[in-house]
VOGU-3710 file (C-alpha; in Angstrom, 3 decimals, decimal comma):
1> xxxxxxxxxx> 0,053/0,015/-0,003  1,167/3,216/-0,948  -0,117/6,462/0,405  1,280/10,013/-0,581  1,384/12,554/2,128  0,823/15,241/-0,505  0,890/15,516/-4,281  3,841/17,814/-4,356  6,546/15,402/-2,630  8,844/15,616/-5,624
11> xxxxxxxxxx> 8,775/14,604/-9,314  8,225/11,040/-10,187  11,225/9,379/-12,287  10,909/8,134/-15,746  13,981/5,954/-15,748  15,498/2,980/-13,645  18,482/5,409/-13,224  16,540/8,634/-12,153  14,368/6,376/-9,749  17,934/5,205/-7,982
21> xxxxxxxxxx> 19,101/8,727/-7,885  15,746/10,020/-6,237  15,772/6,970/-3,769  19,137/7,730/-2,875  18,297/11,236/-2,074  15,490/9,925/-0,115  17,618/7,457/1,964  20,244/10,426/2,625  17,746/12,913/3,384  16,213/10,618/6,057
31> xxxxxxxxxx> 19,580/10,134/7,519  20,260/13,706/7,699  16,864/14,791/9,194  17,334/12,327/11,901  20,773/13,344/12,721  20,297/17,256/12,361  16,766/17,791/12,783  14,469/19,574/10,171  15,430/23,400/10,894  19,060/22,524/10,874
41> xxxxxxxxxx> 19,252/20,755/7,537  19,999/22,419/4,275  19,356/21,074/1,027  23,124/21,096/0,397  23,751/18,685/3,275  21,637/16,240/1,753  23,495/16,538/-1,548  26,491/15,923/0,165  25,312/12,738/2,198  23,892/11,371/-0,912
51> xxxxxxxxxx> 27,243/12,095/-3,080  25,228/14,207/-5,744  25,589/17,874/-6,706  23,528/20,402/-5,308  21,776/21,032/-8,481  20,658/17,083/-8,461  18,588/17,592/-5,331  16,440/20,208/-7,185  16,217/18,018/-10,181  13,932/16,140/-8,109
61> xxxxxxxxxx> 12,566/18,156/-5,205  12,042/22,099/-5,066  12,321/22,304/-1,086  13,294/20,412/1,694  9,940/20,132/2,621  9,146/18,326/-0,345  12,024/16,178/0,493  10,513/15,287/3,780  7,120/14,474/2,318  8,966/11,974/0,001
71> xxxxxxxxxx> 10,651/10,395/3,074  7,119/10,117/4,871  5,623/8,767/1,874  8,119/5,913/2,095  6,903/4,966/5,584  3,434/5,611/5,758  2,676/1,991/4,394  4,981/0,500/7,011  2,864/2,471/9,709  -0,274/1,494/8,063
81> xxxxxxxxxx> 0,583/-2,574/7,772  1,452/-2,383/11,600  -2,216/-1,541/12,278  -3,401/-5,126/10,889  -3,612/-8,398/12,591  -4,509/-11,808/11,745  -8,149/-12,342/12,342  -7,761/-16,239/13,473  -6,458/-15,356/16,951  -8,720/-14,677/19,993
91> xxxxxxxxxx> -9,638/-11,291/20,868  -6,915/-10,726/23,593  -4,128/-12,125/21,287  -5,125/-9,866/18,337  -4,814/-6,973/20,611  -1,239/-8,126/21,919  -0,224/-8,512/18,460  -1,547/-5,342/17,371  0,150/-3,648/20,453  3,455/-5,216/19,689
101> xxxxxxxxxx> 3,319/-4,594/15,771  2,728/-0,630/16,598  5,682/-0,532/19,037  7,669/-2,015/16,642  6,917/0,165/13,706  6,693/3,245/15,850  10,235/2,250/17,433  11,654/1,981/13,894  10,403/5,218/12,864  10,415/7,255/16,283
111> xxxxxxxxxx> 12,939/9,887/15,352  11,383/10,825/11,900  7,978/10,855/13,602  9,129/13,536/15,831  10,437/15,511/13,096  7,033/15,223/11,212  5,432/16,331/14,562  7,343/19,480/14,759  7,000/20,409/11,279  3,222/19,720/11,308
121> xxxxxxxxxx> 2,937/22,569/13,762  3,425/24,861/10,909  2,809/22,869/7,556  -0,776/21,692/7,008  0,387/18,795/4,707  2,034/17,020/7,726  -0,742/17,610/9,979  -2,812/15,814/7,422  -0,967/12,639/7,265  -0,652/12,390/11,070
131> xxxxxxxxxx> -4,245/12,986/11,430  -5,007/10,306/8,755  -2,822/7,781/10,446  -4,426/8,232/13,713  -7,880/8,440/12,461  -7,258/4,978/10,463  -5,705/3,478/13,624  -8,989/4,656/15,676  -11,308/3,321/12,918  -9,913/0,111/12,661
141> xxxxxxxxxx> -9,902/-0,561/16,440  -13,523/0,681/16,526  -14,483/-1,808/13,945  -12,766/-4,626/16,179  -14,693/-3,232/19,430  -17,944/-3,234/17,438  -17,347/-6,954/16,220  -16,520/-8,075/19,752  -19,623/-6,602/21,017  -21,819/-8,370/18,573
151> xxxxxxxxxx> -19,851/-11,409/19,613  -20,710/-10,715/23,238  -17,216/-11,004/24,103  -16,666/-6,824/24,950  -18,763/-4,609/27,226  -21,590/-3,766/25,292  -22,003/-0,325/27,195  -19,031/1,099/25,639  -19,084/3,844/22,786  -16,867/2,049/20,149
161> xxxxxxxxxx> -15,431/5,051/18,540  -14,731/6,952/21,982  -13,353/3,738/23,366  -10,954/3,217/20,477  -9,779/6,706/20,708  -8,939/6,371/24,311  -7,225/3,065/23,771  -5,316/4,093/20,587  -4,066/7,455/22,464  -2,850/5,506/25,338
171> xxxxxxxxxx> -0,524/3,298/22,935  0,610/6,353/21,033  1,288/8,222/23,996  3,453/5,655/25,445  5,500/5,007/22,351  5,700/8,634/21,754  7,063/9,164/25,387  9,036/6,187/25,665  10,869/6,239/22,269  10,666/9,999/21,922
181> xxxxxxxxxx> 12,957/10,235/24,928  15,113/7,525/23,993  13,870/5,452/26,790  14,711/1,547/27,012  12,429/-0,812/28,381  11,200/-4,469/28,512  9,200/-4,875/25,212  7,405/-8,045/26,235  6,385/-6,423/29,748  5,177/-3,085/28,006
191> xxxxxxxxxx> 3,123/-5,179/25,376  1,473/-7,327/28,029  0,893/-4,273/30,138  -0,894/-2,223/27,439  -2,746/-5,359/26,427  -4,164/-6,051/29,946  -5,287/-2,567/30,181  -7,081/-2,730/26,792  -8,586/-5,797/27,968  -9,832/-4,501/31,405
201> xxxxxxxxxx> -11,093/-1,383/29,618  -13,354/-3,752/27,329  -13,817/-6,110/30,008  -12,477/-9,021/28,165  -10,814/-12,105/29,827  -7,083/-11,309/31,188  -4,602/-12,511/28,549  -2,079/-15,315/30,190  0,819/-14,276/27,912  1,747/-12,010/25,168
211> xxxxx> 2,488/-13,721/21,636  6,009/-13,171/20,451  4,990/-13,533/16,836  4,341/-10,794/14,736  0,680/-10,301/12,735
//
């Protein structure tokens, strides 16, 4: 799945050589953004990191905002995929797998997401992609809650959308605070704790163990 942040995240390559050059610029840009931050990064820094001329960067991207948008386009599919889990597990196992998958994806992209959050305060393009990620997360969880309510597993008196928004905010906030501060933690214990909190909120059976496999 490929979801573009914006229609202005650079020009599409027409040749294989152009694709390699553009991909190299995006890889270099991510490294520079993560190391220097957005404000301190210059287009020349990215050209140097990519081993190309200054003009080559502008062949593909007009601004460093467009470069950041191109980098973000590359991780959006990964983040969306992290919201998917198998349907054949029991409800608590599905929650555990979803939480573990989300934390793994967030950890891998924590620094870049921190930069996107900062840029989003002034650029509506990045506010939109963050809002879309959150709304998609909430919508998928809300659908799961409704299904569990229909199956008589989850508490019937909860509003699915409100419950989903609260639970997603808990996991996202946990990931942002832990990874954003560079903290280390026991991943199994963290996933187990988050899953227990979800299970108790929805009045599901307590999990006995956290699955170690992915979705």
